[in-house]
mmCIF file of the N, C-alpha and C atoms, coordinates in Angstrom:
data_MODEL
# 
_entry.id   MODEL 
# 
loop_
_atom_site.group_PDB 
_atom_site.id 
_atom_site.type_symbol 
_atom_site.label_atom_id 
_atom_site.label_alt_id 
_atom_site.label_comp_id 
_atom_site.label_asym_id 
_atom_site.label_entity_id 
_atom_site.label_seq_id 
_atom_site.pdbx_PDB_ins_code 
_atom_site.Cartn_x 
_atom_site.Cartn_y 
_atom_site.Cartn_z 
_atom_site.occupancy 
_atom_site.B_iso_or_equiv 
_atom_site.pdbx_formal_charge 
_atom_site.auth_seq_id 
_atom_site.auth_comp_id 
_atom_site.auth_asym_id 
_atom_site.auth_atom_id 
_atom_site.pdbx_PDB_model_num 
ATOM 1   N N  . MET A 1 1  ? 9.969   -100.404 -36.694 1.00 0.00 ? 1  MET A N  1 
ATOM 2   C CA . MET A 1 1  ? 9.353   -101.859 -35.308 1.00 0.00 ? 1  MET A CA 1 
ATOM 3   C C  . MET A 1 1  ? 9.158   -103.084 -36.270 1.00 0.00 ? 1  MET A C  1 
ATOM 4   N N  . LYS A 1 2  ? 9.607   -103.821 -35.634 1.00 0.00 ? 2  LYS A N  1 
ATOM 5   C CA . LYS A 1 2  ? 9.420   -105.167 -36.287 1.00 0.00 ? 2  LYS A CA 1 
ATOM 6   C C  . LYS A 1 2  ? 9.192   -106.159 -35.272 1.00 0.00 ? 2  LYS A C  1 
ATOM 7   N N  . LYS A 1 3  ? 7.454   -106.809 -35.546 1.00 0.00 ? 3  LYS A N  1 
ATOM 8   C CA . LYS A 1 3  ? 6.363   -108.025 -35.005 1.00 0.00 ? 3  LYS A CA 1 
ATOM 9   C C  . LYS A 1 3  ? 5.789   -108.973 -35.159 1.00 0.00 ? 3  LYS A C  1 
ATOM 10  N N  . THR A 1 4  ? 6.216   -110.233 -34.541 1.00 0.00 ? 4  THR A N  1 
ATOM 11  C CA . THR A 1 4  ? 5.870   -111.048 -34.990 1.00 0.00 ? 4  THR A CA 1 
ATOM 12  C C  . THR A 1 4  ? 4.329   -111.591 -35.187 1.00 0.00 ? 4  THR A C  1 
ATOM 13  N N  . TYR A 1 5  ? 3.360   -111.934 -35.459 1.00 0.00 ? 5  TYR A N  1 
ATOM 14  C CA . TYR A 1 5  ? 1.272   -112.395 -34.948 1.00 0.00 ? 5  TYR A CA 1 
ATOM 15  C C  . TYR A 1 5  ? 2.359   -114.646 -35.368 1.00 0.00 ? 5  TYR A C  1 
ATOM 16  N N  . VAL A 1 6  ? 0.691   -114.434 -35.130 1.00 0.00 ? 6  VAL A N  1 
ATOM 17  C CA . VAL A 1 6  ? 1.296   -116.333 -34.796 1.00 0.00 ? 6  VAL A CA 1 
ATOM 18  C C  . VAL A 1 6  ? -0.258  -115.554 -36.136 1.00 0.00 ? 6  VAL A C  1 
ATOM 19  N N  . LEU A 1 7  ? -0.753  -116.601 -37.143 1.00 0.00 ? 7  LEU A N  1 
ATOM 20  C CA . LEU A 1 7  ? -1.224  -116.875 -38.158 1.00 0.00 ? 7  LEU A CA 1 
ATOM 21  C C  . LEU A 1 7  ? -2.391  -118.407 -37.490 1.00 0.00 ? 7  LEU A C  1 
ATOM 22  N N  . ASP A 1 8  ? -3.859  -117.860 -37.169 1.00 0.00 ? 8  ASP A N  1 
ATOM 23  C CA . ASP A 1 8  ? -4.792  -118.868 -36.937 1.00 0.00 ? 8  ASP A CA 1 
ATOM 24  C C  . ASP A 1 8  ? -5.875  -119.763 -38.411 1.00 0.00 ? 8  ASP A C  1 
ATOM 25  N N  . GLU A 1 9  ? -5.399  -120.351 -38.901 1.00 0.00 ? 9  GLU A N  1 
ATOM 26  C CA . GLU A 1 9  ? -6.323  -120.654 -39.796 1.00 0.00 ? 9  GLU A CA 1 
ATOM 27  C C  . GLU A 1 9  ? -5.702  -119.621 -41.168 1.00 0.00 ? 9  GLU A C  1 
ATOM 28  N N  . ILE A 1 10 ? -4.781  -120.070 -41.184 1.00 0.00 ? 10 ILE A N  1 
ATOM 29  C CA . ILE A 1 10 ? -4.300  -120.465 -43.101 1.00 0.00 ? 10 ILE A CA 1 
ATOM 30  C C  . ILE A 1 10 ? -4.207  -121.340 -43.188 1.00 0.00 ? 10 ILE A C  1 
ATOM 31  N N  . ASP A 1 11 ? -4.532  -121.531 -44.677 1.00 0.00 ? 11 ASP A N  1 
ATOM 32  C CA . ASP A 1 11 ? -5.056  -122.750 -46.050 1.00 0.00 ? 11 ASP A CA 1 
ATOM 33  C C  . ASP A 1 11 ? -3.935  -123.482 -46.182 1.00 0.00 ? 11 ASP A C  1 
ATOM 34  N N  . CYS A 1 12 ? -3.903  -122.422 -47.155 1.00 0.00 ? 12 CYS A N  1 
ATOM 35  C CA . CYS A 1 12 ? -2.475  -123.125 -48.407 1.00 0.00 ? 12 CYS A CA 1 
ATOM 36  C C  . CYS A 1 12 ? -1.453  -121.416 -48.668 1.00 0.00 ? 12 CYS A C  1 
ATOM 37  N N  . ALA A 1 13 ? -0.057  -121.811 -49.104 1.00 0.00 ? 13 ALA A N  1 
ATOM 38  C CA . ALA A 1 13 ? 0.539   -121.932 -49.358 1.00 0.00 ? 13 ALA A CA 1 
ATOM 39  C C  . ALA A 1 13 ? 0.278   -120.488 -50.262 1.00 0.00 ? 13 ALA A C  1 
ATOM 40  N N  . ASN A 1 14 ? -0.587  -120.755 -51.647 1.00 0.00 ? 14 ASN A N  1 
ATOM 41  C CA . ASN A 1 14 ? -0.548  -119.989 -52.403 1.00 0.00 ? 14 ASN A CA 1 
ATOM 42  C C  . ASN A 1 14 ? -1.664  -118.906 -51.537 1.00 0.00 ? 14 ASN A C  1 
ATOM 43  N N  . CYS A 1 15 ? -2.820  -119.076 -50.655 1.00 0.00 ? 15 CYS A N  1 
ATOM 44  C CA . CYS A 1 15 ? -3.780  -118.389 -49.895 1.00 0.00 ? 15 CYS A CA 1 
ATOM 45  C C  . CYS A 1 15 ? -2.076  -117.340 -49.193 1.00 0.00 ? 15 CYS A C  1 
ATOM 46  N N  . ALA A 1 16 ? -1.770  -117.839 -48.110 1.00 0.00 ? 16 ALA A N  1 
ATOM 47  C CA . ALA A 1 16 ? -0.305  -117.329 -47.720 1.00 0.00 ? 16 ALA A CA 1 
ATOM 48  C C  . ALA A 1 16 ? 0.533   -116.046 -48.032 1.00 0.00 ? 16 ALA A C  1 
ATOM 49  N N  . SER A 1 17 ? 0.803   -116.349 -49.755 1.00 0.00 ? 17 SER A N  1 
ATOM 50  C CA . SER A 1 17 ? 1.669   -115.778 -50.828 1.00 0.00 ? 17 SER A CA 1 
ATOM 51  C C  . SER A 1 17 ? 1.084   -114.252 -51.186 1.00 0.00 ? 17 SER A C  1 
ATOM 52  N N  . LYS A 1 18 ? -0.749  -114.734 -50.745 1.00 0.00 ? 18 LYS A N  1 
ATOM 53  C CA . LYS A 1 18 ? -1.119  -114.154 -51.404 1.00 0.00 ? 18 LYS A CA 1 
ATOM 54  C C  . LYS A 1 18 ? -1.318  -112.249 -50.017 1.00 0.00 ? 18 LYS A C  1 
ATOM 55  N N  . LEU A 1 19 ? -1.347  -112.736 -49.552 1.00 0.00 ? 19 LEU A N  1 
ATOM 56  C CA . LEU A 1 19 ? -1.541  -112.305 -48.114 1.00 0.00 ? 19 LEU A CA 1 
ATOM 57  C C  . LEU A 1 19 ? -0.590  -111.765 -47.631 1.00 0.00 ? 19 LEU A C  1 
ATOM 58  N N  . GLU A 1 20 ? 0.818   -112.257 -48.367 1.00 0.00 ? 20 GLU A N  1 
ATOM 59  C CA . GLU A 1 20 ? 2.504   -110.944 -47.663 1.00 0.00 ? 20 GLU A CA 1 
ATOM 60  C C  . GLU A 1 20 ? 2.502   -110.055 -48.849 1.00 0.00 ? 20 GLU A C  1 
ATOM 61  N N  . ASN A 1 21 ? 2.058   -110.890 -49.870 1.00 0.00 ? 21 ASN A N  1 
ATOM 62  C CA . ASN A 1 21 ? 1.977   -109.335 -51.082 1.00 0.00 ? 21 ASN A CA 1 
ATOM 63  C C  . ASN A 1 21 ? 1.352   -107.887 -50.971 1.00 0.00 ? 21 ASN A C  1 
ATOM 64  N N  . ALA A 1 22 ? -0.501  -108.931 -50.934 1.00 0.00 ? 22 ALA A N  1 
ATOM 65  C CA . ALA A 1 22 ? -0.710  -107.205 -50.417 1.00 0.00 ? 22 ALA A CA 1 
ATOM 66  C C  . ALA A 1 22 ? -0.349  -106.355 -48.851 1.00 0.00 ? 22 ALA A C  1 
ATOM 67  N N  . ILE A 1 23 ? -0.076  -106.765 -48.014 1.00 0.00 ? 23 ILE A N  1 
ATOM 68  C CA . ILE A 1 23 ? 0.551   -106.557 -46.358 1.00 0.00 ? 23 ILE A CA 1 
ATOM 69  C C  . ILE A 1 23 ? 1.384   -105.496 -46.484 1.00 0.00 ? 23 ILE A C  1 
ATOM 70  N N  . SER A 1 24 ? 2.178   -106.561 -48.352 1.00 0.00 ? 24 SER A N  1 
ATOM 71  C CA . SER A 1 24 ? 3.557   -105.579 -47.770 1.00 0.00 ? 24 SER A CA 1 
ATOM 72  C C  . SER A 1 24 ? 3.173   -104.207 -48.496 1.00 0.00 ? 24 SER A C  1 
ATOM 73  N N  . LYS A 1 25 ? 2.454   -104.270 -49.329 1.00 0.00 ? 25 LYS A N  1 
ATOM 74  C CA . LYS A 1 25 ? 1.890   -102.987 -50.568 1.00 0.00 ? 25 LYS A CA 1 
ATOM 75  C C  . LYS A 1 25 ? 1.654   -101.795 -49.639 1.00 0.00 ? 25 LYS A C  1 
ATOM 76  N N  . ILE A 1 26 ? 1.178   -102.308 -47.928 1.00 0.00 ? 26 ILE A N  1 
ATOM 77  C CA . ILE A 1 26 ? -0.025  -101.069 -47.268 1.00 0.00 ? 26 ILE A CA 1 
ATOM 78  C C  . ILE A 1 26 ? 0.895   -100.285 -47.316 1.00 0.00 ? 26 ILE A C  1 
ATOM 79  N N  . ASP A 1 27 ? 0.349   -98.600  -46.379 1.00 0.00 ? 27 ASP A N  1 
ATOM 80  C CA . ASP A 1 27 ? 1.333   -97.604  -46.723 1.00 0.00 ? 27 ASP A CA 1 
ATOM 81  C C  . ASP A 1 27 ? 1.672   -98.080  -45.644 1.00 0.00 ? 27 ASP A C  1 
ATOM 82  N N  . GLY A 1 28 ? 3.291   -97.870  -44.989 1.00 0.00 ? 28 GLY A N  1 
ATOM 83  C CA . GLY A 1 28 ? 3.721   -97.653  -43.645 1.00 0.00 ? 28 GLY A CA 1 
ATOM 84  C C  . GLY A 1 28 ? 4.735   -99.208  -42.634 1.00 0.00 ? 28 GLY A C  1 
ATOM 85  N N  . VAL A 1 29 ? 4.060   -99.777  -44.292 1.00 0.00 ? 29 VAL A N  1 
ATOM 86  C CA . VAL A 1 29 ? 4.895   -101.034 -44.252 1.00 0.00 ? 29 VAL A CA 1 
ATOM 87  C C  . VAL A 1 29 ? 6.577   -101.529 -44.705 1.00 0.00 ? 29 VAL A C  1 
ATOM 88  N N  . ASN A 1 30 ? 6.799   -101.232 -43.645 1.00 0.00 ? 30 ASN A N  1 
ATOM 89  C CA . ASN A 1 30 ? 8.262   -101.385 -44.557 1.00 0.00 ? 30 ASN A CA 1 
ATOM 90  C C  . ASN A 1 30 ? 9.014   -103.225 -45.502 1.00 0.00 ? 30 ASN A C  1 
ATOM 91  N N  . SER A 1 31 ? 7.952   -103.760 -44.415 1.00 0.00 ? 31 SER A N  1 
ATOM 92  C CA . SER A 1 31 ? 8.211   -105.487 -45.361 1.00 0.00 ? 31 SER A CA 1 
ATOM 93  C C  . SER A 1 31 ? 7.411   -106.052 -45.195 1.00 0.00 ? 31 SER A C  1 
ATOM 94  N N  . ALA A 1 32 ? 7.192   -107.229 -44.737 1.00 0.00 ? 32 ALA A N  1 
ATOM 95  C CA . ALA A 1 32 ? 5.851   -108.326 -44.434 1.00 0.00 ? 32 ALA A CA 1 
ATOM 96  C C  . ALA A 1 32 ? 5.986   -109.339 -45.458 1.00 0.00 ? 32 ALA A C  1 
ATOM 97  N N  . SER A 1 33 ? 6.635   -110.991 -44.158 1.00 0.00 ? 33 SER A N  1 
ATOM 98  C CA . SER A 1 33 ? 6.880   -111.969 -44.689 1.00 0.00 ? 33 SER A CA 1 
ATOM 99  C C  . SER A 1 33 ? 6.376   -112.998 -43.591 1.00 0.00 ? 33 SER A C  1 
ATOM 100 N N  . ILE A 1 34 ? 5.441   -113.719 -44.542 1.00 0.00 ? 34 ILE A N  1 
ATOM 101 C CA . ILE A 1 34 ? 4.822   -115.164 -44.116 1.00 0.00 ? 34 ILE A CA 1 
ATOM 102 C C  . ILE A 1 34 ? 5.685   -116.344 -43.568 1.00 0.00 ? 34 ILE A C  1 
ATOM 103 N N  . ASN A 1 35 ? 5.381   -117.455 -43.250 1.00 0.00 ? 35 ASN A N  1 
ATOM 104 C CA . ASN A 1 35 ? 5.914   -118.424 -42.970 1.00 0.00 ? 35 ASN A CA 1 
ATOM 105 C C  . ASN A 1 35 ? 4.657   -119.714 -42.810 1.00 0.00 ? 35 ASN A C  1 
ATOM 106 N N  . PHE A 1 36 ? 4.129   -119.681 -43.764 1.00 0.00 ? 36 PHE A N  1 
ATOM 107 C CA . PHE A 1 36 ? 3.490   -121.365 -44.208 1.00 0.00 ? 36 PHE A CA 1 
ATOM 108 C C  . PHE A 1 36 ? 3.458   -121.971 -42.641 1.00 0.00 ? 36 PHE A C  1 
ATOM 109 N N  . PHE A 1 37 ? 4.533   -122.356 -43.660 1.00 0.00 ? 37 PHE A N  1 
ATOM 110 C CA . PHE A 1 37 ? 4.627   -123.152 -42.535 1.00 0.00 ? 37 PHE A CA 1 
ATOM 111 C C  . PHE A 1 37 ? 4.684   -123.431 -40.581 1.00 0.00 ? 37 PHE A C  1 
ATOM 112 N N  . ALA A 1 38 ? 5.412   -121.883 -40.321 1.00 0.00 ? 38 ALA A N  1 
ATOM 113 C CA . ALA A 1 38 ? 5.257   -121.707 -39.094 1.00 0.00 ? 38 ALA A CA 1 
ATOM 114 C C  . ALA A 1 38 ? 4.285   -120.817 -38.504 1.00 0.00 ? 38 ALA A C  1 
ATOM 115 N N  . GLN A 1 39 ? 3.302   -120.505 -39.882 1.00 0.00 ? 39 GLN A N  1 
ATOM 116 C CA . GLN A 1 39 ? 2.035   -120.246 -39.228 1.00 0.00 ? 39 GLN A CA 1 
ATOM 117 C C  . GLN A 1 39 ? 2.146   -118.984 -38.444 1.00 0.00 ? 39 GLN A C  1 
ATOM 118 N N  . LYS A 1 40 ? 2.966   -117.661 -39.098 1.00 0.00 ? 40 LYS A N  1 
ATOM 119 C CA . LYS A 1 40 ? 3.816   -116.478 -38.212 1.00 0.00 ? 40 LYS A CA 1 
ATOM 120 C C  . LYS A 1 40 ? 4.062   -115.704 -40.173 1.00 0.00 ? 40 LYS A C  1 
ATOM 121 N N  . LEU A 1 41 ? 3.364   -114.281 -39.364 1.00 0.00 ? 41 LEU A N  1 
ATOM 122 C CA . LEU A 1 41 ? 3.351   -113.138 -40.348 1.00 0.00 ? 41 LEU A CA 1 
ATOM 123 C C  . LEU A 1 41 ? 4.088   -112.034 -39.297 1.00 0.00 ? 41 LEU A C  1 
ATOM 124 N N  . THR A 1 42 ? 5.185   -111.953 -39.681 1.00 0.00 ? 42 THR A N  1 
ATOM 125 C CA . THR A 1 42 ? 6.257   -110.836 -39.276 1.00 0.00 ? 42 THR A CA 1 
ATOM 126 C C  . THR A 1 42 ? 5.940   -109.725 -40.930 1.00 0.00 ? 42 THR A C  1 
ATOM 127 N N  . VAL A 1 43 ? 5.836   -108.034 -39.857 1.00 0.00 ? 43 VAL A N  1 
ATOM 128 C CA . VAL A 1 43 ? 6.326   -107.558 -39.795 1.00 0.00 ? 43 VAL A CA 1 
ATOM 129 C C  . VAL A 1 43 ? 6.674   -106.012 -39.534 1.00 0.00 ? 43 VAL A C  1 
ATOM 130 N N  . ASP A 1 44 ? 7.357   -105.349 -40.370 1.00 0.00 ? 44 ASP A N  1 
ATOM 131 C CA . ASP A 1 44 ? 7.913   -104.207 -40.282 1.00 0.00 ? 44 ASP A CA 1 
ATOM 132 C C  . ASP A 1 44 ? 7.746   -102.682 -40.311 1.00 0.00 ? 44 ASP A C  1 
ATOM 133 N N  . ILE A 1 45 ? 6.736   -102.065 -39.671 1.00 0.00 ? 45 ILE A N  1 
ATOM 134 C CA . ILE A 1 45 ? 6.093   -100.974 -39.560 1.00 0.00 ? 45 ILE A CA 1 
ATOM 135 C C  . ILE A 1 45 ? 6.517   -99.292  -38.897 1.00 0.00 ? 45 ILE A C  1 
ATOM 136 N N  . ASP A 1 46 ? 6.787   -98.588  -39.569 1.00 0.00 ? 46 ASP A N  1 
ATOM 137 C CA . ASP A 1 46 ? 7.010   -97.111  -39.190 1.00 0.00 ? 46 ASP A CA 1 
ATOM 138 C C  . ASP A 1 46 ? 7.187   -96.968  -37.572 1.00 0.00 ? 46 ASP A C  1 
ATOM 139 N N  . ASP A 1 47 ? 7.553   -97.548  -36.281 1.00 0.00 ? 47 ASP A N  1 
ATOM 140 C CA . ASP A 1 47 ? 7.047   -96.808  -35.249 1.00 0.00 ? 47 ASP A CA 1 
ATOM 141 C C  . ASP A 1 47 ? 5.931   -96.235  -34.622 1.00 0.00 ? 47 ASP A C  1 
ATOM 142 N N  . LYS A 1 48 ? 5.911   -95.030  -35.798 1.00 0.00 ? 48 LYS A N  1 
ATOM 143 C CA . LYS A 1 48 ? 4.779   -93.839  -35.065 1.00 0.00 ? 48 LYS A CA 1 
ATOM 144 C C  . LYS A 1 48 ? 3.874   -93.372  -35.560 1.00 0.00 ? 48 LYS A C  1 
ATOM 145 N N  . ARG A 1 49 ? 3.815   -94.626  -36.797 1.00 0.00 ? 49 ARG A N  1 
ATOM 146 C CA . ARG A 1 49 ? 2.562   -94.944  -37.409 1.00 0.00 ? 49 ARG A CA 1 
ATOM 147 C C  . ARG A 1 49 ? 1.774   -96.207  -36.944 1.00 0.00 ? 49 ARG A C  1 
ATOM 148 N N  . PHE A 1 50 ? 2.651   -97.205  -36.010 1.00 0.00 ? 50 PHE A N  1 
ATOM 149 C CA . PHE A 1 50 ? 2.454   -98.994  -36.183 1.00 0.00 ? 50 PHE A CA 1 
ATOM 150 C C  . PHE A 1 50 ? 0.581   -99.257  -36.050 1.00 0.00 ? 50 PHE A C  1 
ATOM 151 N N  . ASP A 1 51 ? 0.262   -98.251  -34.272 1.00 0.00 ? 51 ASP A N  1 
ATOM 152 C CA . ASP A 1 51 ? -1.033  -98.945  -34.413 1.00 0.00 ? 51 ASP A CA 1 
ATOM 153 C C  . ASP A 1 51 ? -1.667  -98.365  -36.089 1.00 0.00 ? 51 ASP A C  1 
ATOM 154 N N  . ASP A 1 52 ? -1.440  -97.438  -36.585 1.00 0.00 ? 52 ASP A N  1 
ATOM 155 C CA . ASP A 1 52 ? -3.053  -97.167  -37.656 1.00 0.00 ? 52 ASP A CA 1 
ATOM 156 C C  . ASP A 1 52 ? -2.346  -98.150  -38.531 1.00 0.00 ? 52 ASP A C  1 
ATOM 157 N N  . VAL A 1 53 ? -1.581  -98.007  -38.734 1.00 0.00 ? 53 VAL A N  1 
ATOM 158 C CA . VAL A 1 53 ? -0.668  -99.278  -39.859 1.00 0.00 ? 53 VAL A CA 1 
ATOM 159 C C  . VAL A 1 53 ? -0.460  -100.906 -39.815 1.00 0.00 ? 53 VAL A C  1 
ATOM 160 N N  . MET A 1 54 ? -0.747  -101.174 -38.268 1.00 0.00 ? 54 MET A N  1 
ATOM 161 C CA . MET A 1 54 ? -1.850  -102.215 -38.315 1.00 0.00 ? 54 MET A CA 1 
ATOM 162 C C  . MET A 1 54 ? -3.307  -102.385 -38.200 1.00 0.00 ? 54 MET A C  1 
ATOM 163 N N  . LYS A 1 55 ? -3.414  -101.800 -38.309 1.00 0.00 ? 55 LYS A N  1 
ATOM 164 C CA . LYS A 1 55 ? -5.339  -101.684 -37.944 1.00 0.00 ? 55 LYS A CA 1 
ATOM 165 C C  . LYS A 1 55 ? -5.565  -102.058 -39.725 1.00 0.00 ? 55 LYS A C  1 
ATOM 166 N N  . ASN A 1 56 ? -4.759  -101.076 -40.734 1.00 0.00 ? 56 ASN A N  1 
ATOM 167 C CA . ASN A 1 56 ? -5.111  -101.427 -42.345 1.00 0.00 ? 56 ASN A CA 1 
ATOM 168 C C  . ASN A 1 56 ? -4.488  -103.181 -42.543 1.00 0.00 ? 56 ASN A C  1 
ATOM 169 N N  . VAL A 1 57 ? -3.485  -103.498 -41.681 1.00 0.00 ? 57 VAL A N  1 
ATOM 170 C CA . VAL A 1 57 ? -3.647  -104.949 -41.939 1.00 0.00 ? 57 VAL A CA 1 
ATOM 171 C C  . VAL A 1 57 ? -4.181  -105.822 -42.031 1.00 0.00 ? 57 VAL A C  1 
ATOM 172 N N  . LEU A 1 58 ? -4.932  -106.215 -40.488 1.00 0.00 ? 58 LEU A N  1 
ATOM 173 C CA . LEU A 1 58 ? -5.567  -106.517 -40.214 1.00 0.00 ? 58 LEU A CA 1 
ATOM 174 C C  . LEU A 1 58 ? -6.930  -106.386 -41.063 1.00 0.00 ? 58 LEU A C  1 
ATOM 175 N N  . LYS A 1 59 ? -7.216  -105.045 -41.702 1.00 0.00 ? 59 LYS A N  1 
ATOM 176 C CA . LYS A 1 59 ? -8.956  -104.964 -42.206 1.00 0.00 ? 59 LYS A CA 1 
ATOM 177 C C  . LYS A 1 59 ? -8.486  -106.001 -43.733 1.00 0.00 ? 59 LYS A C  1 
ATOM 178 N N  . THR A 1 60 ? -6.684  -105.842 -44.600 1.00 0.00 ? 60 THR A N  1 
ATOM 179 C CA . THR A 1 60 ? -6.275  -106.369 -45.662 1.00 0.00 ? 60 THR A CA 1 
ATOM 180 C C  . THR A 1 60 ? -6.672  -107.936 -45.550 1.00 0.00 ? 60 THR A C  1 
ATOM 181 N N  . ALA A 1 61 ? -6.387  -108.125 -44.245 1.00 0.00 ? 61 ALA A N  1 
ATOM 182 C CA . ALA A 1 61 ? -6.315  -110.123 -43.926 1.00 0.00 ? 61 ALA A CA 1 
ATOM 183 C C  . ALA A 1 61 ? -7.738  -110.239 -43.809 1.00 0.00 ? 61 ALA A C  1 
ATOM 184 N N  . LYS A 1 62 ? -8.445  -110.057 -42.784 1.00 0.00 ? 62 LYS A N  1 
ATOM 185 C CA . LYS A 1 62 ? -10.016 -110.062 -43.646 1.00 0.00 ? 62 LYS A CA 1 
ATOM 186 C C  . LYS A 1 62 ? -10.807 -109.819 -44.410 1.00 0.00 ? 62 LYS A C  1 
ATOM 187 N N  . LYS A 1 63 ? -10.140 -109.163 -45.288 1.00 0.00 ? 63 LYS A N  1 
ATOM 188 C CA . LYS A 1 63 ? -10.841 -109.314 -46.118 1.00 0.00 ? 63 LYS A CA 1 
ATOM 189 C C  . LYS A 1 63 ? -10.497 -110.344 -46.934 1.00 0.00 ? 63 LYS A C  1 
ATOM 190 N N  . LEU A 1 64 ? -8.746  -110.575 -47.545 1.00 0.00 ? 64 LEU A N  1 
ATOM 191 C CA . LEU A 1 64 ? -8.785  -111.068 -48.209 1.00 0.00 ? 64 LEU A CA 1 
ATOM 192 C C  . LEU A 1 64 ? -8.842  -113.048 -47.981 1.00 0.00 ? 64 LEU A C  1 
ATOM 193 N N  . GLU A 1 65 ? -8.665  -112.996 -46.639 1.00 0.00 ? 65 GLU A N  1 
ATOM 194 C CA . GLU A 1 65 ? -8.836  -114.728 -46.018 1.00 0.00 ? 65 GLU A CA 1 
ATOM 195 C C  . GLU A 1 65 ? -9.605  -114.398 -44.729 1.00 0.00 ? 65 GLU A C  1 
ATOM 196 N N  . PRO A 1 66 ? -10.738 -114.533 -44.923 1.00 0.00 ? 66 PRO A N  1 
ATOM 197 C CA . PRO A 1 66 ? -11.813 -114.037 -43.564 1.00 0.00 ? 66 PRO A CA 1 
ATOM 198 C C  . PRO A 1 66 ? -10.936 -115.102 -42.807 1.00 0.00 ? 66 PRO A C  1 
ATOM 199 N N  . ASP A 1 67 ? -11.572 -116.795 -42.661 1.00 0.00 ? 67 ASP A N  1 
ATOM 200 C CA . ASP A 1 67 ? -10.858 -117.112 -42.434 1.00 0.00 ? 67 ASP A CA 1 
ATOM 201 C C  . ASP A 1 67 ? -9.555  -117.061 -41.091 1.00 0.00 ? 67 ASP A C  1 
ATOM 202 N N  . CYS A 1 68 ? -9.357  -116.604 -41.949 1.00 0.00 ? 68 CYS A N  1 
ATOM 203 C CA . CYS A 1 68 ? -7.695  -116.650 -40.774 1.00 0.00 ? 68 CYS A CA 1 
ATOM 204 C C  . CYS A 1 68 ? -7.082  -115.560 -39.481 1.00 0.00 ? 68 CYS A C  1 
ATOM 205 N N  . LYS A 1 69 ? -6.749  -115.647 -38.546 1.00 0.00 ? 69 LYS A N  1 
ATOM 206 C CA . LYS A 1 69 ? -6.707  -114.718 -38.005 1.00 0.00 ? 69 LYS A CA 1 
ATOM 207 C C  . LYS A 1 69 ? -5.439  -114.251 -37.388 1.00 0.00 ? 69 LYS A C  1 
ATOM 208 N N  . ILE A 1 70 ? -4.493  -113.304 -37.461 1.00 0.00 ? 70 ILE A N  1 
ATOM 209 C CA . ILE A 1 70 ? -4.196  -112.691 -36.499 1.00 0.00 ? 70 ILE A CA 1 
ATOM 210 C C  . ILE A 1 70 ? -3.953  -112.277 -35.337 1.00 0.00 ? 70 ILE A C  1 
ATOM 211 N N  . VAL A 1 71 ? -3.325  -113.230 -34.513 1.00 0.00 ? 71 VAL A N  1 
ATOM 212 C CA . VAL A 1 71 ? -3.594  -113.351 -33.590 1.00 0.00 ? 71 VAL A CA 1 
ATOM 213 C C  . VAL A 1 71 ? -2.770  -112.331 -32.652 1.00 0.00 ? 71 VAL A C  1 
ATOM 214 N N  . MET A 1 72 ? -2.882  -111.225 -31.948 1.00 0.00 ? 72 MET A N  1 
ATOM 215 C CA . MET A 1 72 ? -2.072  -110.089 -31.700 1.00 0.00 ? 72 MET A CA 1 
ATOM 216 C C  . MET A 1 72 ? -2.007  -110.752 -30.125 1.00 0.00 ? 72 MET A C  1 
# 
């Protein structure tokens, strides 16, 4: 399932790249991309595991960029 979320408070392109790389490595994430200028995160996650994997995505984002919020 592919979904797009708004990112609130992502401050720089380097931070967005770091976050994109970390999210892409999470088990269950097929792909992840961040458009820094649009402030959007697009993730493709296995349908059957979506909720559990998304929890890991949120946890990873909070750990790497504490000020950035993924608007659900």
